[in-house]
C-alpha positions in Angstrom: 28.7 -21.1 -18.0 29.0 -17.7 -20.3 25.8 -16.7 -18.1 26.3 -18.1 -14.9 24.2 -20.6 -14.5 24.8 -24.2 -13.2 24.5 -27.6 -14.9 21.7 -28.6 -12.5 19.8 -25.2 -12.9 20.3 -25.7 -16.6 18.9 -29.0 -16.7 15.7 -28.2 -14.8 15.1 -25.0 -17.5 15.6 -27.8 -20.4 13.3 -30.1 -18.8 10.7 -27.3 -17.8 10.8 -26.4 -21.6 10.6 -29.7 -22.7 7.3 -30.1 -21.2 5.8 -27.4 -22.0 6.4 -27.7 -25.7 5.9 -31.5 -25.7 9.2 -32.3 -27.5 12.4 -34.0 -26.2 15.1 -31.7 -26.7 18.0 -33.8 -25.3 19.0 -37.1 -25.8 20.5 -38.5 -22.6 22.3 -41.7 -21.9 24.9 -42.3 -18.7 27.4 -41.4 -20.9 26.5 -38.2 -22.7 24.0 -35.5 -23.7 23.1 -34.9 -27.2 20.8 -32.7 -28.8 17.6 -34.0 -30.8 16.3 -32.6 -34.4 14.5 -29.9 -32.6 16.9 -29.1 -30.2 19.4 -28.5 -32.5 17.2 -26.1 -34.4 16.4 -24.3 -31.4 20.3 -24.2 -30.5 20.4 -22.5 -33.9 17.8 -20.1 -32.8 19.0 -18.8 -29.8 23.0 -19.2 -29.8 23.5 -16.0 -32.0 21.3 -14.7 -29.1 23.7 -16.0 -26.1 26.5 -13.1 -26.2 24.0 -10.5 -26.8 22.3 -11.5 -23.7 25.2 -11.7 -21.6 26.2 -8.2 -22.8 22.9 -6.7 -21.3 22.9 -8.7 -18.3 26.7 -6.9 -17.7 25.2 -3.7 -18.5 22.3 -3.7 -15.9 25.6 -5.1 -13.3 26.9 -1.8 -14.0 24.0 -0.1 -12.9 24.0 -1.5 -9.7 27.6 -0.7 -8.7 28.1 2.7 -10.8 26.0 5.5 -9.9 24.3 6.5 -12.8 20.6 6.4 -14.3 17.6 9.0 -13.6 16.1 9.6 -10.5 12.3 11.1 -10.9 11.1 13.4 -8.0 8.3 15.2 -7.1 7.9 18.3 -4.2 6.4 21.1 -3.7 7.9 24.5 -5.5 9.4 25.5 -1.7 10.8 22.2 -0.8 12.3 21.5 -4.0 14.0 25.1 -3.8 15.1 25.2 0.0 16.0 21.8 0.2 16.2 19.2 -3.0 18.0 21.5 -5.1 21.2 22.4 -3.0 21.5 18.3 -2.4 20.9 17.6 -6.3 23.1 20.2 -7.6 25.8 19.1 -5.9 25.4 15.3 -6.8 24.8 15.8 -10.1 28.2 18.0 -10.4 30.2 15.4 -8.6 28.4 12.4 -10.6 27.8 13.6 -14.5 26.2 9.8 -15.2 23.3 10.8 -12.6 20.3 12.2 -14.2 17.5 14.1 -12.0 14.1 15.3 -13.1 12.0 17.3 -10.6 8.3 18.2 -10.6 6.3 20.9 -9.0 3.2 19.5 -7.6 1.7 20.6 -4.2 -0.7 17.4 -4.2 -0.4 14.1 -2.6 1.4 12.3 -5.5 1.1 8.3 -5.8 4.9 8.2 -6.8 4.1 4.4 -7.4 1.5 5.1 -9.9 3.0 8.2 -11.3 6.4 6.1 -11.6 8.6 8.9 -9.5 11.4 7.4 -7.5 10.8 9.7 -4.8 8.7 12.3 -3.3 9.6 15.4 -0.4 6.2 16.4 1.8 5.7 17.3 5.4 6.3 14.4 7.5 2.9 14.2 8.8 1.6 14.1 5.2 3.2 10.7 4.2 1.4 7.0 4.3 2.7 5.0 7.0 3.9 2.2 4.4 6.9 4.6 2.9 9.8 5.0 4.2 10.5 8.9 5.1 13.9 10.5 5.5 14.1 13.9 7.3 15.7 16.6 5.2 15.0 19.5 6.8 14.9 20.7 10.4 11.0 21.7 12.0 9.3 24.3 10.0 6.5 27.1 11.4 4.3 29.0 9.6 4.2 32.8 9.5 1.2 35.3 8.8 2.7 38.8 7.4 1.4 41.6 5.5 3.3 44.8 4.6 3.6 47.9 6.6 1.5 49.8 3.5 -1.6 46.8 4.4 -1.5 47.4 8.0 -1.2 51.4 7.9 -5.2 50.5 6.6 -6.8 48.8 9.4 -5.6 46.9 12.4 -3.4 43.7 13.1 -5.8 40.7 13.9 -5.1 39.5 17.4 -6.8 35.8 16.8 -7.1 33.7 13.7 -10.8 34.5 14.0 -9.9 38.4 13.5 -8.9 37.1 9.5 -12.4 37.2 8.5 -11.9 41.1 8.5 -8.8 41.2 6.1 -8.0 40.7 2.9 -6.2 37.4 2.8 -4.2 35.9 -0.3 -5.5 32.6 -0.7 -3.6 29.1 -2.2 -5.2 27.0 -4.6 -4.8 23.5 -4.3 -4.4 21.2 -7.3 -6.5 18.6 -5.5 -10.3 19.1 -6.5 -9.3 22.8 -6.5 -9.9 23.9 -3.4 -8.8 26.2 -1.3 -5.8 26.1 1.6 -7.0 26.5 5.0 -4.7 28.4 7.4 -3.9 26.2 10.1 -3.0 27.4 13.6 -2.4 25.9 17.1 -2.3 27.6 20.6 -1.4 25.5 23.9 -3.1 22.2 21.9 -5.7 24.4 20.6 -5.7 23.6 16.9 -7.7 26.0 14.6 -8.3 25.7 10.6 -9.6 28.8 9.6 -10.8 29.6 5.5 -10.0 33.1 4.7 -11.0 35.1 1.9 -9.7 37.8 -0.5 -9.6 39.2 -3.8 -6.0 37.3 -4.4 -5.8 34.0 -5.3 -2.9 31.7 -6.7 -1.7 28.5 -6.9 2.1 29.4 -6.4 3.7 30.2 -3.2 6.2 33.0 -5.2 3.2 35.3 -6.6 1.7 35.2 -2.9 4.7 36.8 -1.3 5.2 39.2 -4.3 1.4 40.5 -3.8 2.1 40.6 0.2 5.3 42.8 -0.6 3.1 44.9 -2.3 0.6 45.3 -0.1 -2.1 43.4 -1.3 -3.2 41.7 2.1 -2.1 39.0 4.3 -0.2 35.6 3.7 0.4 32.3 5.2 4.0 31.5 3.9 6.6 29.2 6.3 9.0 31.8 8.1 12.0 30.7 5.7 10.1 32.3 2.7 9.1 35.5 4.6 12.4 35.7 7.1 14.4 37.9 4.9 11.7 40.5 4.5 10.9 40.4 8.3 14.4 41.0 8.9 14.3 44.5 6.7 10.8 45.7 7.4 9.4 45.0 4.2 6.7 42.4 5.8 5.5 42.7 9.2 4.5 39.5 11.5 1.3 38.9 13.4 -0.1 36.1 15.3 3.2 34.5 16.0 1.6 32.9 19.1 -0.8 30.8 17.1 2.0 29.3 15.1 3.6 26.6 16.5 6.6 24.3 14.8 5.5 21.0 13.1 7.9 18.5 11.5 9.3 19.7 8.1 10.2 18.0 5.0 11.0 14.3 4.5 11.9 12.5 1.6 9.9 9.2 1.0 9.7 6.3 -1.1 8.6 2.4 -1.2 10.2 -0.1 0.5 13.8 -0.7 -1.7 15.9 -3.8 -0.9 18.2 -3.2 -3.3 18.4 0.5 -4.4 20.5 1.8 -6.9 23.5 3.6 -6.2 22.6 6.9 -7.5 19.2 6.7 -5.4 21.4 5.6 -2.3 23.8 8.5 -2.8 20.8 11.2 -3.2 19.5 9.8 0.0 22.7 10.5 2.1 23.2 13.9 0.4 19.5 14.6 1.7 19.3 13.2 5.1 18.8 16.0 7.7 21.6 15.7 10.9 20.8 17.4 13.5 
């Protein structure tokens, strides 16, 4: 009763155990059930552990009912800074028993194999067998450079003109390749492998290099918007950068998500 197990279920468990051991644990008559010598020995062995098991089951129930525990997430640097962190900051402030670990990664991480609870990626990058929850609006890329850079050379008119420019590259973690700049105009898609003196694996340094006039950079509008507004950067090829699916939180199917994870999903969910 202390473990919440019915008499019939317990009887079946005992019969299964007897069959496995090849020993009778209980002597059964129409009037009573009594332990055999082997049964008494087993009771002496496991009896003290019953309360320990009950306490552990109670603690597991608390995990289900109380927002607590650790949530492990993987995201790109930009997604973590713009979409993930604001919601996480509110969550941990309101629920002190929730812990969150964020790992910055530009690769398409296998969140199941790497034991992450969820990841954040562009909607079009997420496998179809994952649950995907939009956490932000559509995104749009921008090709930008400093006025000092354009003082030395004419701006590109089409993506093909980028071959004559000093472009700042992003090194991808998967196989170490360079990210090809993606363009689209009136249904025509074009990927351009650019070249230049500088290559980074983080967007923050790419932006810094562009602001200092070292070349053109390909980043999201959100990353470069303030610098376009104050004139520190100039945009080119805007008509070749169309909106696309924004960031999504993705995770495997969960029949019973923890309260902490459910709170995170709702805190991140994008509502137009």
